[in-house]
C-alpha positions, -999 to 999 in steps of 0.1 A, spaced: 758 -614 239 783 -614 267 817 -629 259 829 -659 279 860 -647 298 888 -672 303 925 -670 312 932 -671 274 912 -640 265 911 -621 298 941 -597 294 931 -589 258 895 -583 268 902 -558 296 928 -540 276 903 -534 247 895 -498 237 860 -498 253 853 -502 290 845 -538 300 821 -551 325 828 -587 337 801 -606 355 818 -630 380 793 -659 384 788 -697 390 764 -722 376 752 -732 411 745 -696 422 708 -687 422 713 -649 423 737 -653 394 710 -670 374 686 -642 382 711 -615 371 723 -634 339 694 -622 316 699 -586 329 737 -588 321 728 -601 286 704 -573 280 729 -547 291 755 -563 268 732 -558 238 719 -524 248 753 -509 257 774 -526 230 783 -492 215 798 -479 248 811 -510 266 819 -547 262 804 -572 286 818 -606 296 810 -634 320 836 -652 340 827 -685 357 845 -684 391 846 -722 394 865 -725 361 886 -693 364 894 -693 401 928 -675 396 912 -644 380 885 -643 406 910 -645 434 931 -618 418 902 -594 423 892 -609 457 858 -619 445 843 -637 475 806 -630 468 788 -636 436 774 -622 415 800 -595 413 803 -572 384 835 -553 378 839 -525 354 874 -522 339 885 -490 322 919 -488 306 927 -522 322 920 -509 357 891 -515 380 868 -485 377 836 -497 395 823 -527 414 789 -541 421 783 -570 445 751 -589 447 720 -593 427 702 -562 415 678 -550 389 689 -536 356 684 -499 366 704 -504 398 732 -522 381 735 -495 355 734 -469 382 764 -486 398 784 -489 366 775 -460 343 789 -431 363 824 -447 359 821 -451 322 
């Protein structure tokens, strides 16, 4: 299951030992709702190689602005606390993994 990312756990989460994928989303976003089960599946399947979190851009605007997230869903892979890969827009599981896995 993906971890809910907030201002309180954000820094600790991206600095963890494993790479971290954060799904920037919003409740009102249709494409975000379509991608959500895919993100959850990736979180379960790839738990041994990466952590996965979900960040609600309406509730955590400051973090979203820090990474200039203007379109959602946006998935950002953090490795060693730094942005390693970025995926903008809805996509299927295979495509999302193809965008993220090379940077693991």
